N, CA, C and O atoms as CSV, one atom per row, in Angstrom:
chain,resi,resn,atom,element,x,y,z
A,1,MET,N,N,48.578,45.917,-121.819
A,1,MET,CA,C,48.487,46.224,-120.468
A,1,MET,C,C,49.730,45.824,-119.665
A,1,MET,O,O,50.296,46.591,-118.885
A,2,ILE,N,N,50.114,44.556,-119.915
A,2,ILE,CA,C,51.337,44.123,-119.228
A,2,ILE,C,C,52.519,44.903,-119.599
A,2,ILE,O,O,53.341,45.174,-118.724
A,3,ASP,N,N,52.697,45.309,-120.867
A,3,ASP,CA,C,53.826,46.126,-121.277
A,3,ASP,C,C,53.819,47.446,-120.528
A,3,ASP,O,O,54.876,47.924,-120.116
A,4,PHE,N,N,52.673,48.033,-120.347
A,4,PHE,CA,C,52.471,49.281,-119.628
A,4,PHE,C,C,52.981,49.116,-118.180
A,4,PHE,O,O,53.728,49.941,-117.653
A,5,GLN,N,N,52.535,48.011,-117.575
A,5,GLN,CA,C,52.899,47.748,-116.147
A,5,GLN,C,C,54.384,47.525,-115.999
A,5,GLN,O,O,54.984,47.964,-115.018
A,6,VAL,N,N,54.972,46.864,-116.936
A,6,VAL,CA,C,56.380,46.572,-116.921
A,6,VAL,C,C,57.169,47.934,-117.005
A,6,VAL,O,O,58.124,48.162,-116.262
A,7,GLN,N,N,56.737,48.784,-117.908
A,7,GLN,CA,C,57.399,50.036,-118.117
A,7,GLN,C,C,57.340,50.916,-116.843
A,7,GLN,O,O,58.343,51.471,-116.394
A,8,VAL,N,N,56.077,51.015,-116.273
A,8,VAL,CA,C,55.865,51.805,-115.075
A,8,VAL,C,C,56.805,51.169,-113.935
A,8,VAL,O,O,57.545,51.894,-113.270
A,9,LEU,N,N,56.743,49.902,-113.759
A,9,LEU,CA,C,57.615,49.248,-112.670
A,9,LEU,C,C,59.056,49.625,-112.887
A,9,LEU,O,O,59.742,49.990,-111.933
A,10,GLY,N,N,59.552,49.548,-114.144
A,10,GLY,CA,C,60.901,49.857,-114.467
A,10,GLY,C,C,61.266,51.284,-114.052
A,10,GLY,O,O,62.302,51.520,-113.430
A,11,HIS,N,N,60.404,52.217,-114.405
A,11,HIS,CA,C,60.784,53.555,-114.044
A,11,HIS,C,C,60.712,53.741,-112.537
A,11,HIS,O,O,61.578,54.444,-112.016
A,12,ARG,N,N,59.769,53.183,-111.780
A,12,ARG,CA,C,59.682,53.319,-110.374
A,12,ARG,C,C,60.888,52.605,-109.701
A,12,ARG,O,O,61.402,53.085,-108.690
A,13,ARG,N,N,61.310,51.517,-110.240
A,13,ARG,CA,C,62.528,50.895,-109.663
A,13,ARG,C,C,63.734,51.797,-109.861
A,13,ARG,O,O,64.485,52.014,-108.911
A,14,ASN,N,N,63.954,52.342,-111.085
A,14,ASN,CA,C,65.120,53.254,-111.305
A,14,ASN,C,C,65.002,54.447,-110.366
A,14,ASN,O,O,66.017,54.902,-109.838
A,15,ILE,N,N,63.744,54.995,-110.128
A,15,ILE,CA,C,63.719,56.115,-109.187
A,15,ILE,C,C,64.140,55.699,-107.849
A,15,ILE,O,O,64.928,56.408,-107.224
A,16,GLU,N,N,63.647,54.522,-107.317
A,16,GLU,CA,C,64.075,53.994,-106.098
A,16,GLU,C,C,65.537,53.714,-105.943
A,16,GLU,O,O,66.114,53.962,-104.884
A,17,ARG,N,N,66.158,53.189,-107.003
A,17,ARG,CA,C,67.543,52.935,-107.054
A,17,ARG,C,C,68.333,54.242,-106.929
A,17,ARG,O,O,69.269,54.359,-106.138
A,18,TYR,N,N,67.918,55.211,-107.739
A,18,TYR,CA,C,68.724,56.484,-107.714
A,18,TYR,C,C,68.477,57.189,-106.366
A,18,TYR,O,O,69.395,57.841,-105.868
A,19,CYS,N,N,67.370,57.097,-105.796
A,19,CYS,CA,C,67.152,57.667,-104.430
A,19,CYS,C,C,67.967,57.016,-103.374
A,19,CYS,O,O,68.442,57.675,-102.449
A,20,GLY,N,N,68.143,55.693,-103.497
A,20,GLY,CA,C,68.980,54.994,-102.593
A,20,GLY,C,C,70.425,55.326,-102.694
A,20,GLY,O,O,71.125,55.350,-101.683
A,21,LEU,N,N,70.906,55.589,-103.902
A,21,LEU,CA,C,72.307,55.961,-104.196
A,21,LEU,C,C,72.498,57.377,-103.565
A,21,LEU,O,O,73.574,57.667,-103.043
A,22,LEU,N,N,71.478,58.245,-103.610
A,22,LEU,CA,C,71.592,59.584,-103.019
A,22,LEU,C,C,71.942,59.512,-101.539
A,22,LEU,O,O,72.526,60.443,-100.985
A,23,ALA,N,N,71.587,58.418,-100.914
A,23,ALA,CA,C,71.803,58.301,-99.430
A,23,ALA,C,C,73.222,57.877,-99.208
A,23,ALA,O,O,73.594,57.763,-98.040
A,24,THR,N,N,74.126,57.610,-100.258
A,24,THR,CA,C,75.483,57.212,-100.037
A,24,THR,C,C,76.411,58.410,-100.226
A,24,THR,O,O,75.984,59.480,-100.658
A,25,GLU,N,N,77.565,58.231,-99.927
A,25,GLU,CA,C,78.626,59.233,-100.041
A,25,GLU,C,C,78.946,59.523,-101.505
A,25,GLU,O,O,79.547,58.669,-102.157
A,26,LEU,N,N,78.597,60.627,-102.031
A,26,LEU,CA,C,78.867,60.982,-103.422
A,26,LEU,C,C,79.544,62.335,-103.615
A,26,LEU,O,O,79.529,63.207,-102.746
A,27,THR,N,N,80.169,62.469,-104.862
A,27,THR,CA,C,80.693,63.879,-105.141
A,27,THR,C,C,79.473,64.721,-105.586
A,27,THR,O,O,78.412,64.200,-105.931
A,28,ASP,N,N,79.677,65.971,-105.557
A,28,ASP,CA,C,78.568,66.913,-106.071
A,28,ASP,C,C,78.183,66.516,-107.478
A,28,ASP,O,O,77.002,66.478,-107.826
A,29,LEU,N,N,79.182,66.222,-108.281
A,29,LEU,CA,C,78.890,65.847,-109.754
A,29,LEU,C,C,77.897,64.583,-109.805
A,29,LEU,O,O,76.888,64.568,-110.510
A,30,GLN,N,N,78.285,63.576,-109.015
A,30,GLN,CA,C,77.505,62.378,-108.981
A,30,GLN,C,C,76.115,62.692,-108.514
A,30,GLN,O,O,75.144,62.231,-109.114
A,31,ARG,N,N,75.986,63.479,-107.439
A,31,ARG,CA,C,74.706,63.789,-106.955
A,31,ARG,C,C,73.826,64.598,-107.922
A,31,ARG,O,O,72.613,64.400,-107.989
A,32,GLN,N,N,74.462,65.509,-108.667
A,32,GLN,CA,C,73.765,66.243,-109.681
A,32,GLN,C,C,73.245,65.313,-110.694
A,32,GLN,O,O,72.070,65.379,-111.056
A,33,TYR,N,N,74.148,64.368,-111.212
A,33,TYR,CA,C,73.688,63.399,-112.121
A,33,TYR,C,C,72.492,62.615,-111.746
A,33,TYR,O,O,71.562,62.446,-112.536
A,34,LEU,N,N,72.510,62.116,-110.501
A,34,LEU,CA,C,71.370,61.341,-109.965
A,34,LEU,C,C,70.068,62.160,-109.912
A,34,LEU,O,O,68.992,61.692,-110.282
A,35,HIS,N,N,70.230,63.477,-109.408
A,35,HIS,CA,C,68.950,64.252,-109.401
A,35,HIS,C,C,68.374,64.425,-110.814
A,35,HIS,O,O,67.166,64.363,-111.045
A,36,LYS,N,N,69.391,64.664,-111.818
A,36,LYS,CA,C,68.930,64.694,-113.177
A,36,LYS,C,C,68.151,63.531,-113.679
A,36,LYS,O,O,67.109,63.631,-114.327
A,37,ARG,N,N,68.809,62.272,-113.287
A,37,ARG,CA,C,68.135,61.099,-113.788
A,37,ARG,C,C,66.848,60.768,-113.090
A,37,ARG,O,O,65.994,60.097,-113.670
A,38,ILE,N,N,66.674,61.214,-111.857
A,38,ILE,CA,C,65.389,61.067,-111.106
A,38,ILE,C,C,64.357,61.893,-111.793
A,38,ILE,O,O,63.231,61.445,-112.012
A,39,ALA,N,N,64.739,63.135,-112.148
A,39,ALA,CA,C,63.745,64.027,-112.803
A,39,ALA,C,C,63.329,63.456,-114.210
A,39,ALA,O,O,62.160,63.483,-114.596
A,40,VAL,N,N,64.341,62.949,-114.932
A,40,VAL,CA,C,64.023,62.346,-116.213
A,40,VAL,C,C,63.158,61.130,-116.056
A,40,VAL,O,O,62.225,60.980,-116.845
A,41,GLU,N,N,63.389,60.207,-115.068
A,41,GLU,CA,C,62.544,59.096,-114.855
A,41,GLU,C,C,61.090,59.499,-114.421
A,41,GLU,O,O,60.114,58.861,-114.816
A,42,HIS,N,N,60.994,60.527,-113.636
A,42,HIS,CA,C,59.674,61.044,-113.173
A,42,HIS,C,C,58.934,61.590,-114.438
A,42,HIS,O,O,57.734,61.352,-114.575
A,43,PHE,N,N,59.588,62.278,-115.314
A,43,PHE,CA,C,58.941,62.807,-116.503
A,43,PHE,C,C,58.515,61.704,-117.396
A,43,PHE,O,O,57.413,61.735,-117.943
A,44,GLN,N,N,59.364,60.716,-117.565
A,44,GLN,CA,C,58.968,59.546,-118.375
A,44,GLN,C,C,57.776,58.835,-117.868
A,44,GLN,O,O,56.892,58.416,-118.615
A,45,LEU,N,N,57.770,58.704,-116.547
A,45,LEU,CA,C,56.668,57.968,-115.847
A,45,LEU,C,C,55.346,58.728,-116.057
A,45,LEU,O,O,54.337,58.114,-116.403
A,46,GLU,N,N,55.339,60.070,-115.850
A,46,GLU,CA,C,54.229,60.858,-115.982
A,46,GLU,C,C,53.767,60.922,-117.415
A,46,GLU,O,O,52.557,60.960,-117.640
A,47,ARG,N,N,54.650,60.938,-118.414
A,47,ARG,CA,C,54.218,60.817,-119.860
A,47,ARG,C,C,53.571,59.495,-120.081
A,47,ARG,O,O,52.509,59.447,-120.702
A,48,LEU,N,N,54.160,58.372,-119.598
A,48,LEU,CA,C,53.653,57.099,-119.766
A,48,LEU,C,C,52.244,56.907,-119.224
A,48,LEU,O,O,51.408,56.245,-119.839
A,49,GLU,N,N,51.988,57.527,-118.006
A,49,GLU,CA,C,50.740,57.377,-117.349
A,49,GLU,C,C,49.702,58.326,-118.051
A,49,GLU,O,O,48.528,57.964,-118.126
A,50,LYS,N,N,50.086,59.466,-118.538
A,50,LYS,CA,C,49.187,60.330,-119.290
A,50,LYS,C,C,48.771,59.559,-120.574
A,50,LYS,O,O,47.587,59.467,-120.899
A,51,SER,N,N,49.751,59.026,-121.270
A,51,SER,CA,C,49.398,58.288,-122.483
A,51,SER,C,C,48.443,57.133,-122.251
A,51,SER,O,O,47.571,56.854,-123.074
A,52,TRP,N,N,48.611,56.493,-121.168
A,52,TRP,CA,C,47.758,55.321,-120.818
A,52,TRP,C,C,46.353,55.866,-120.541
A,52,TRP,O,O,45.380,55.284,-121.019
A,53,ALA,N,N,46.218,56.940,-119.802
A,53,ALA,CA,C,44.905,57.538,-119.433
A,53,ALA,C,C,44.218,58.015,-120.776
A,53,ALA,O,O,43.006,57.850,-120.913
A,54,GLU,N,N,44.945,58.576,-121.720
A,54,GLU,CA,C,44.356,59.070,-122.885
A,54,GLU,C,C,43.923,57.756,-123.713
A,54,GLU,O,O,42.845,57.782,-124.307
A,55,GLN,N,N,44.666,56.711,-123.759
A,55,GLN,CA,C,44.271,55.537,-124.498
A,55,GLN,C,C,42.959,54.954,-123.946
A,55,GLN,O,O,42.056,54.557,-124.683
A,56,GLN,N,N,42.909,54.925,-122.529
A,56,GLN,CA,C,41.695,54.378,-121.938
A,56,GLN,C,C,40.499,55.259,-122.228
A,56,GLN,O,O,39.422,54.742,-122.526
A,57,ALA,N,N,40.654,56.620,-122.150
A,57,ALA,CA,C,39.524,57.515,-122.441
A,57,ALA,C,C,39.099,57.293,-123.951
A,57,ALA,O,O,37.907,57.259,-124.254
A,58,TYR,N,N,40.036,57.154,-124.826
A,58,TYR,CA,C,39.667,56.967,-126.264
A,58,TYR,C,C,39.016,55.676,-126.438
A,58,TYR,O,O,38.035,55.607,-127.179
A,59,SER,N,N,39.487,54.578,-125.796
A,59,SER,CA,C,38.786,53.307,-125.860
A,59,SER,C,C,37.396,53.309,-125.412
A,59,SER,O,O,36.522,52.697,-126.025
A,60,ARG,N,N,37.153,54.057,-124.240
A,60,ARG,CA,C,35.849,54.108,-123.679
A,60,ARG,C,C,34.954,54.898,-124.580
A,60,ARG,O,O,33.788,54.527,-124.713
A,61,SER,N,N,35.427,56.025,-125.254
A,61,SER,CA,C,34.598,56.785,-126.057
A,61,SER,C,C,34.250,56.105,-127.396
A,61,SER,O,O,33.187,56.295,-127.987
A,62,SER,N,N,35.256,55.283,-127.829
A,62,SER,CA,C,35.062,54.527,-129.115
A,62,SER,C,C,34.050,53.376,-128.909
A,62,SER,O,O,33.307,53.027,-129.827
A,63,ALA,N,N,34.033,52.792,-127.695
A,63,ALA,CA,C,33.143,51.763,-127.348
A,63,ALA,C,C,31.764,52.134,-127.337
A,63,ALA,O,O,30.900,51.299,-127.605
A,64,THR,N,N,31.450,53.453,-127.016
A,64,THR,CA,C,30.172,53.886,-126.866
A,64,THR,C,C,29.583,54.450,-128.155
A,64,THR,O,O,28.399,54.775,-128.247
A,65,HIS,N,N,30.454,54.548,-129.130
A,65,HIS,CA,C,29.876,55.012,-130.362
A,65,HIS,C,C,29.798,54.057,-131.471
A,65,HIS,O,O,29.313,54.402,-132.548
């Protein structure tokens, strides 16, 4: 559980950091890179949360059988 929370927090912090950088003066290439990194971080965060939900559902179903 703690590992999951640490990973989620890491992805959220990365997203916040990248969004903060977007508010600064950047070249188009730098801006494109940050948008790509934000998309990747969102994808990884969604995948992590989906995996967590599946594990929880499996644990609940295993406990009832």
